[in-house]
N, C-alpha and C positions, 0 to 999 in steps of 0.2 A: 408466548410465541412458540410455535411448533418446532421441534428439533429438525434440523436439516441434515441429511446424510452427506458424507464427504463426496459422493459421486452425483449429487443432485445437480439439476440444471442451474439452480441459483448459484451454487459454488462455481460452476462453469462460467457463469456470467461475470462473477467477481474476478476470476482468473483471466478472462478475456479482457476485462478492463485494465487489469494490472499489466498485461502484455502491451497495452497501448501507451503506457507511461514511458516517455523517451529518456534516453541516457541523460544524466545531469538534472533530472527533475524528480520530484517526489509528490506523493498524494497522501492524504491522511485517511485513517480508518473511517472517521466520520464522513469525510467527503465521499468515499466509496459506498458507505451506507446510504447516503443521499442518492447516489447514482443508481442504486438498486431499489429505489423507492422505499427505503427503510425497511425492506423485507428481512434484512439482517441488521443487528446492532453493530456498532464498531467492534465489539468483542466477537461477534459472529463473523465479521470480515476476517479477523485474525484466525478463527477456526478454518475458514475457507482457504486460507493461505498456508496453514500448517501442513507440513509434509508435502507441499506441492511440487517439489523438485526444482532443479536448476533451470528448466525451460520457462519458468515464471519468475520475473524479476521482483520477488517478494521483498527484497532489500529496499526498494523504492517506496515502501509504505511505512509511514511513521505516525506518531500520535499528533493530536491537534496543538500541542505545545511546541511542535517542531523538533521533538527529541525521539530517540530510539526507545521502543518499549521492550524489546527483547532483552534478555539478561545473559551474563556470562560470555562464553565463547561466541555465541550467536550474535550478541551485541557488538563484539569486536569485529566479527566478520562483516556485519551489516555496515558498520562505520567505514571499514576499509574499502568495501565495495563502492559505497557512495563517494568516498574521497577519490577513488580511482576514476570515477565518472566526472569529477570536478565539482561535486557538491561541497560547499564550504561549511564548516562548523564554527560557530562563535566560541569565545572563551568559556561560555556557560554550557557548551556541549549541544547547543540548539542550532538548527538550520533556520535561516531567514526564509520563512514561508512565502512572504510576498515576492521574494526574488526567485525562489526555486520551485514553487508549487505548480504542478501541472494543472491545466484547465482543459477539460474535455470539450472538444468542439461539438456544437450541436449537429445532430444528424437525424434523419428520419428513421434510421435503423437502430434497433437496440443492440448492445454488444453481445 
């Protein structure tokens, strides 16, 4: 796969999708990869969100197991932001994806 620059239109598409995730909902890296026709892998989705700033609700993106992939202070921040939005974590530290996962509505326009 060809490397994508941080300012690329594809990264912009990912960020636009993440902006659509409502409070109290989450999406997975793989789900977002699917929504951009797999033009980025789930890891590439992470790169698209790295350093995106507070205007993008990056904390609403988790891994396919329903857990946080960030580490250290970023993981603590992500969890606290999600909990503040009402996203519950189970005893194992996972989010119940069937209950909390955002589903993009079909539209004729791309994000």
